[in-house]
N, C-alpha and C positions, 0 to 999 in steps of 0.2 A: 912357655919360657918366661922366667921372671927377669926383671930388669930393675936393678937398684939405681934410683935416680940420685939420691942424696943420703948421707948419713951424718949424724952429729951426736954429741954426748952431753948429757946433763951431769955436770961436775959436782958431785956431792961426796967426795972422799970415797970411803969404802962402799957407799950406797949409790955410787955413780951408775948410770945405765945408758945404753944406746937408744937412739931413735932411728929407725931404718925406714926410708920412704922410697917407694917404687911401684912398678906396675906388675901385675901377675904374681905377687908374692904369696897370696893366700893359696894354699895347696901345694906349694913347692919350697917355701923357705923353712929350713929346719930349725925349730925352736927348742929342740931338746937340750942344747947346751945351757939353757936358762931354767931347766927343770932339775931340781936336786934329787927327788925321789922317783918312784915308779908311777905315782898317781897324779892325774890331771883332772880338774873339774872345770868344764867350759860352762860359763854363764852367758846365756844369750836371751833373745826374746822371740816372740812368735811371728815377728815380721822378718827379722834378720836371719833367724835359724834356717828357714827353708831355702834361703839364698846362699848362705856361706858356711853353714855348720860343717858340712862334709869336707869342704876345703880346709877349714880350720883344724879339724881333727887330723887331717893328713900332715899337718905341720909337727905332729908329735909321734913319729914312728917309734914303735917299740914300747910306748907308754900305755897304761890302762886309762882310757879316757871316758869319764862319765859326763853327763849333761844335765843342767838345770835350765828349763825354759820359762822365762818370766812373761807376764803380759806386757804389751808394749804401751808406753805412755808415761808422761811425767806424773800423772795422778797415782801411779803405782809405786812411786819412789817413797815407800813408807815402811814401817816396822813389819806389817803383815806380809808384804811381799819379800822383804829382806829375809824373813824366817824361812821362806821357801828354799833359799840357798843353804841355810844351816840344816834344814830337813834333809836335803839331798846329800850334803857332806856326811851327816851322821848315819843316814840310811845305807849309804855305800861304804861306810866305815873308813872315811878318809882320815889319815893320820896327820900329825903336825908337819910331816914332810911333803904333804900334798902341795900342788901349785894350782891356784885359781887362774882362769883365763877369762877376761872380759871381752866378749865378741858382740859389739853393738855400738850404740851411741853413748851420749853422756850419762844417761840414766843407768844403763847397764854397767858402764865403767865405774860410776860413783858407788853403786850398790855392791858390785863384785869386789871393789877395792875395800869398802867398809867391812864386808864379810871377811876378806882376807886379813884385815887389820885386827879383827875380833876373834876369828875362829882359833881355838886353842891358844889364845893370846897372841896370835900373829903368825901367818904363813905367807909365803911369796905369792906374787901374782904377776900376770902378763897382760898388757893392754893391746888389743887388736881393735882399734876404733874404726867404725864403718861409716860415720857421717863426717861431713866437713867440720862441723863445730867440734866434735870430739877429737878429730885429728889435729886441729890447730890449738886446742885449748884444754879441755877437761881430761884428756888422757895423759897430759904432761904435768908433772909437778906434785903429784901425790895427794891432792885433796880428794877425800872420799866422804860419802855421807848420804843422808836421807833428809827429806823435808819434814817439817812439823806443820800442823794446820795454822799456826800463828806466824810461821816464817820459813823461808826457803833455806835449805842446807844448814839448819841450825843444830843438827846432831851428826857427828862424824869424827874422823881421825885423819891425821897425816900418815900416809903409808905409800912409799914410793914403789913403783913397779920394777921388775927386773929388766924389762925391755918393752919398748913401744914399737909395734910393727904396723906400718901404715901402707895399705895397698890402695893406690888411687883408683884402681879399677872398680872398687866398691862404690865409688861415687856415681858410676854410670846408671845405677838403679835408684838414685836419690831423687825424690820429687823436687821440683823447682823451689817450692816453699822452704824445704830443708836446706837447699843450696844457699838461698838468700840468708837464712838464719845463720849458717856457718860463716858467710861473708861478713856478717856484723862483727864477729870476733876477729876476723882477719883485718878488717878496717881498723879495729881497736889498736892493734899493734903499731900501725902507722901513726895514729893519733897520739899514743902515749910515749913513743920512744924513737921512732924512725921516720922522719919526714921524707927521706928519700924513698922509702918503701911506699909511703902514701902516694908519691908521684908515680911510682911504678904501677900502683893499683889503679890510678886514674887512667893510665894508658892501657891496662889489661883487664879491667873488670868485666868487660863484655865477653872476653874469652873465658873468664872464670865462670860466668853465668852459663856459658855453653859447656862447661866442664871439660875443657880441652886439657889433655893430660900434662903437657909441658908447662902450661901456665899454672895448673893446679900444683904440680910438683914444686915449682919455685915459690908459690904463695905459701904452701904448707911448710916448706923448709924455712923460709924467712920468719914465718910466724913462730914456729917451734924454736928457732934460734933465739929469737927475742925472749920467749918465755923461759927457755933454758938458762939464759944469762940472768934473768931476774930471779928465778928460783935458786940458782946457785949462790946468788948474793944474799938471799933472804928466804930460806926454805919455809919458815913457819909464820911468815907475814908479820914480822915485827916492825917493818918499816917499808922499804922499797916495794915489796911484792904487792902491797895494797894498790899500787897504780894499775895493776891488771884488772881492777874492778871499775874502770871507767864505765859509767853508764849503768853499773850493776845495782847501785842503791835504788835508783829510780826503777830499773828494770825488774828487780826482785819484788818491789811493791806492786808493779803491774801484774806480774805472774800470780802473786798471792791473791790480789783483788779479783782477777779474772777467773781464778780456779786453775790449779796446776794442770797443764796440758792444753788449755784452751788457747793460750799464746805460747808459741815456741820460745825457748829461752833466748835464742838469738834475736828474735823479733822484738822481745821486750828490751834487750840490751841495745838494739838499734835505736829505738825510741829514747831509751835512757841516755844514750850518747848525744842525741840531739838536744836533750834537756841539759846535759852537762855542758855542752858547747854554748847553749843559750845563756846559761848562768855564768859561764866564764866570760862571755861578752858583756853581760850586765855588770859584772864585777870589775871590768876594765882590764882583764888579763889578755884576752885575745882580740884581734882586730875583727871588724865586720867581714873583711875579705876572708879571713881564716874561718870564721863561722859559716859563711856562705859556701866555702869550699867543702867543709864538713857535710853540710846539708846536701850538697849536690852529689857527693859520693855515696852517701847513705841512700839517697833517693834512687840512684842508679843501681844500687843493690836490691831494689824492690822491697824495701823494708817499710813498716808502718811508721807514720809520722805524728800520730796523736795517741794519747792514752785511750784505754777502752771506754766505750760509751758508758756514761753514768758514774765514772770515777771522779771524785772531787779532790780539791786541795786538802781537805781534812782527811780523806782516805790516804792520800800520799803521806801526810805528816804522821799519821798514826802507824802506818805500816813501816815507814822508814825508821821509826823510833826503835825497832828491834834489829836493826842492821848490825852485823858482826863487827864492823869497823868502829862503831860508836864506843866512846870511852867516857865513863862517869856520867852517862846520860846525855852526852854532847854529840850531836849529829856531826859525823865526819864524812866529807864528800871528796871524790876524786874529780879534780878540775884540770884545766890546761892553762899554762902560762903562754904557750905557743903551740903550734902543731908540732908534734913529736916531743913535747915536754909536759908531762902530766905530774901532778903532785896531789898530796892529801892535805885537806884543810878542814878545820872546824870553825874557821873565822870567815863566815859569809854573812852578808846582810840578810836579815829575815825578810825584809821587804823585797829584795831581789829574788830570793828563793821563792817567795809566794807569787811574785810576778811571773817567774818561769813556770811554776806549777799551773797557774791560772791560764797561761798561754797554751798549755798542752791538754787542758781539760775542758776546753770549750767545744 
């Protein structure tokens, strides 16, 4: 029996779509109203597929459902693996009225979304995220893409889903490391926009680590609500949406240095948010108490607190130079004026930046 816990909507005019959050939705929630044609292509990976593919297919009664199974891991978020999706679509003769379905975490969602944006110049897709990180972040907002050896997520497209279906029961099979990685993105929303949510997280983070359904439902809802509001105001990251990248400039540099897949995205973002908080303190924006509060919460989320062994200040500076937020060669960072108040700036002291980097590379 399914139980819808929360529903909300990403307001984008004619491209608006619902986010449905609940328990037991996979296998019982009818997704056919969001499928225009008769064909569906489910994109999953070899970890998630054995667990949830049969239930996902059951969400499309009366439709012809084909499947593409990708290898699992950030290291496969590349052109070669992306082509497996196009191969499947073409071999099964999917038309431009097909609907792609992303069943998996952020890698599957980004790749299926990019394939949907590109196949026959654009077809619809549906997000069924199965990791905490993808449920609170990557499945919402329409950012899709793949990695390049020189930089993360450097090739992609904006392509909004028709619906996001979040079944919190899928988190029961998530390894603790993946739960912590997802919590990094949850904590981010409190830091950038909602200090009251940050206070709620401080009281409930232990329940989230234990994957208690009610706590998860609330955290996912509040995270998605925050992201939906930001995306509705700035769909293509012309301004406000960039605050969603708190910690990501540092974090993407860590992921690229470590080799895609060796650090989980959320782990790198967790360390990156510590670095952003440290730099915000050095720049005189936030108080030491705010910084210590940030550190304490990220630590309780069981996230790493130092850059990978062997990573230098020079490595950071070189890798951050290709960040997508940069303009005219100028490094732009997301920092905090206060907890719950993030902003983008290109005006930071080089000495403070290098002191921060030095502090996390020792």
